[in-house]
N, C-alpha and C positions, 0 to 999 in steps of 0.2 A: 388376770381376773379383775372384774369391776367391783365397785362397792356393793352394788345390788347382788352380785354373785356371792360376795363374802357374807352379806346379811342373810341371804337365803341359806347359805351353808350353815351359819351359826344357828339359824332358826331350826334347820333340820337336825342339828347336832347340839342340843343345849348343853351337854356335858363339856364339849370343847369350848363353848362360850364362857361357861362358868370358870373353867380352868384358866382361860386367858385373862379374865377379869381379876381373878385372884392374883395372878402373876404381876399384873400392872399395879394393883393396889399394894403388893408386897414391895415393889421397887420404890414406891413413894415418888414425890415431886422432885424433878431434877433441879439442882441448884443453879441460879443465874450466874453467867460468867462475870468475872471481875473486869474492871476497866482495862487493866493491863493485858488480860487474856484476850479481851475483845480487840485491843489495838494490835496485838500480835497476829490475830487471825486476819484482821483487815490488811495489815502489811503483807502477810503471806499471799493473800488473794491478789493484792495489787502487783506484787512481784511476779506472780504467775502470769498475770495479764500482760505486764511489760515484756516478759520473756517471749510470750506468744506473738505479741506485736512485732518485736525486734526480729524474731525468727522469720516472720512473714516479710519484713522489710529486706532482710538479708537475701531471702529467696528472690525478691523482686530485683534487688541490685545485681545479684548474680545473673539473673536473666537479662537485665539491661547490659551488663558487662559482656555477656556472651554475644548479645546482639551487636554491640559496638565492635567486638572483636571480629565478628563475621563481616561487618561493614568495612572495617579497615582492611581485612584480608581481601575482600572483594575489590576495594579501591586499588590496592597494590597489584592485584592480579590484572585488573584492567589497565593500569599504568604500564605494566610490563608486557602486555600483549603485542604481537607483531605489528598490529595496525596503529599502535601509539605513535606519538610524535618522535622523530629521531632525536638523539641526544646532542647537546652542544659539545663539539670536540675542539674548537679553537676560537680565538678572538683576534680580529684585525687590529694591529697596533700602529702601523706606519704605512703611509701610502705615498708613492711618487707616481705622478701621472694618474692612471685609472686602473682600478681592479674591478672586474665584473663577475657576476654569478649568473649561471644559466637558470632561468625561471622555467621549470617544466610546465607549470600551469599555463603560462603565457607563450611558451616556446620561443623565448628570446633572451638575449643577454641584457642584464640590468646592472647599473653601478652599485657597488657595495659601499654603504656609508662607513665613515671612520668609526672605529670601536665596535663594529658590528660583531655579533656572535655568529659563528659558523656551525651549521648543523652537519651531522654525518651524512655523507652522500652528496655534499655540495660540490658542484663542478665550477671551477674558477679559472680566470685567465687575467693576465696583466697586459697593459698596452705596450707597444714596442718601445716607447721612450720612458717607461715607468718601472715600477717595482713595488713590492709590498712585503710586510713582515707580519707574522702571526705568532701568537703564543698558543701552543697546543695544550690541551687539558692536562697532560702529564708534565708540563713545565718546559718542554722542548720548544725552542724558537726555530721557526721555519721562515726563510726569506726567499722570495721569488723574484727572479730577474725579469726584465722586460720580455715580452713575447713568450710567456710560459703558460702552459695549460695543464691543470692537474685536478684530481678529485681527492677530497678529504674523506676517505673511506671510514675512518674512525680515529680515535685518539692515538693509536699505535700503528696506523697503516695509511698510506696514501698512494695514489697511482699517478705517476708523472707521464702524461701523454706526449709532451714535447716542451723544450726549453730547459731552464736551469734553476735548481733549488739549492739553497745553502742551509745547512742544518747545524744548530749549536745546542748541544745537550747540557751545556753549563760545565763549570770546572769539574774535574774528576772527583774532587772531594765531596760533591753532592750526591754521588752514587750514579750508577748507570740507569738510563731511562730508555725504554724500548721504543724503537720506531723502525718500520719497514717501508721501503720505497720500491714500488713495483714499476718497472720500465718495460718498454716493448721488447727488450733484449735480455733482461735479467733483473734479479731482485737484490737490493742493497740493504745491508744491515750494518750496525755500528757497535762499537764497544766504547761508549763515553767519549765524545769527540766533537770536532768541528770539521765539516766536509762539504763538498759541493758535488751535486749530481746533475749531469747534463745529458738529456736524451735527444738524440737525433734519429732520423729515419734509418740510417745505416749503422749507428753505433751508440753506445752509452759510455760516458766518461765519468770517472769518480776521482776527485782530488781530495787528499786528506791533509788537513791543516793541523789537526791535533787528534791524538788517539789512534784508533785502528778501525778499518772498514772491511767488511766482507762483501764480495760481489759474486753472486751465484747465477750462472747462466741457466736458462731453462733446460739446457741439454747437457750441462757439464757438471761433474762431481769430481772432487770436492770443491768447495767455494774457493775463489781467489781472494787473497788478503793484501791490503796495502797499509803500511804504517805511516806515521807522520812524515810529510815531505815527499810523498809519492803519489802518482796517479795511475789508475788502471783504465785501459781502453779496451772495451769488449765490442768487437764488430759483429755484424749480423751473421757471419759464417762461423762464429764461435771462437775466433782467434783472440788472444788476450796479450796485451803489451803493457809492461811495467816501465814507468819513466819517473825520474826525479822531478820534483816541482817545488819551488821555493814557497815557504809559508808566508813570506812577506812580499810576494810578487804583486805588481800593480794590478794584475788581473782580479785580485780580490776586492778592489776598490768599490765595486758595485754593492757588495755585501756590507762593507763598512758603512756606506751611505745610508743603509737601512737599519743600523743599530739603534736600539731603543735608548733614549737619553738616560744618563746616569745621574743620580741625585748628588749634586756637588755641595750644596750649601750646608755647612756644618760638618762635612766629612773630612777625612785626612787626605793629604796629598798622596800618601802611599797607596791607599785604596784606589784612588782615581788613576794613578799611574799603572797599577796592575790591570785595571779595566782597559785602559788605552793599549797597553802592550798586547793583551790578548786579542783585542779587536783588530789590530794591525798586523798580527802574526809575528810579533817579535818577543824575544826573551828579555825581561826586565832585569837589569843588573845595576849595581851602584858602584861608584868609584871607590868608596871606602865605607867603613861602618858609620862614620860621622854623617856622611851624606844620607844614608838610609835612616839614621836616627832623626835627622832634620825633616825628612819626608814624612816619617810617622807622626811627628809632633806638629807639623804644619796643618792648619785648619783652612779649608777652602771656602770661599764665599762666591756665590754666583750661580748661574743656571746653565745647563748644557742643552736646553731645548733648542732644537734646530741645528745643532752643531754636530759635525762628524768627528770621529775619534782624534784626528790630528789637530782639529780646532780646539777640542777639549784639552789636549796636551798644552796648547798655547795658553789657555785660560789658567791651567794649573801652574804653569811657570810664572805667569804674570801675578798671580795671587800668593805665591809661595816665595817669600823673600829668601834669597840665598841659594836657590836651586837653578840648575841649567841642565841641558840634555844634548845628546848626540845620537842620531839614528845611524846605526852601523849595519853591517851585513847580518841580518837576522837578530839584531839586538837593539834595545833601547837603553842607552847608558845615561844614568843620572848622576850628576856631580854637583859639588858646591861651586859657587861662583868665586 
């Protein structure tokens, strides 16, 4: 109702107007608020205003957070889509001769630079007089002999088309790491070990230097197993032969030559000797407790860059006063001079 409507209504009903006037006059003039009451009212109004503003800001922030969350989710989804870039599964660490990667876009083999990262699906090969070593994403070391061709399918699987690969999963104390090697005649799996896989047109050969390996023929169940010091020979017709093979045979030398350098400077002779013994396939033993104590306390100075394990052994002996060694049948004997 408008003021004009109310005026008209009072004019039409003078009794109601007189009653209302009497009521207003009876109530009297309202007292003015004190300064304290005025300040309380002002603060209450200001607080109400702040609450409203902050509530709006929280709603905006929540909206922004939701939008950001949606953006992150979208980014992750895009990154994991099938057409995204393949993951890095290995890194080249050592090269002898030439290692090449097949470039599908150019349809040709191209040299792989030292320290290059290897993507899943990379097709690689080594030159006949060369070799290469890689650290796989899960920590396994793979060394390729000359004239070897293979594919890094992923961090836990590779396909060996032809040639020879040497696998080192690290000492058993580090825990088992998974790797599967697919060959034209069977699939090789390990249980924490050092081993060599050689694939030929007519057969696949597995030599176990440490640990245990399983070789499963595509047509044979259950898998065949080989422990330390044995080799398995699986022919194209499915026949399997078990033979003994020395862990320190000279035929392992190609793999030793591709071993990654060990950090010598500031380390103990004992740690260096353990590394050498494992790389050359021998068991480290000491003549007595005093010889072992001397090796544990001796500090090595120098670098192993460009040196093979037996050359590292000479460096250790030259910088560890009072130690000498003898290479025996399957053993590395360390003694005092």
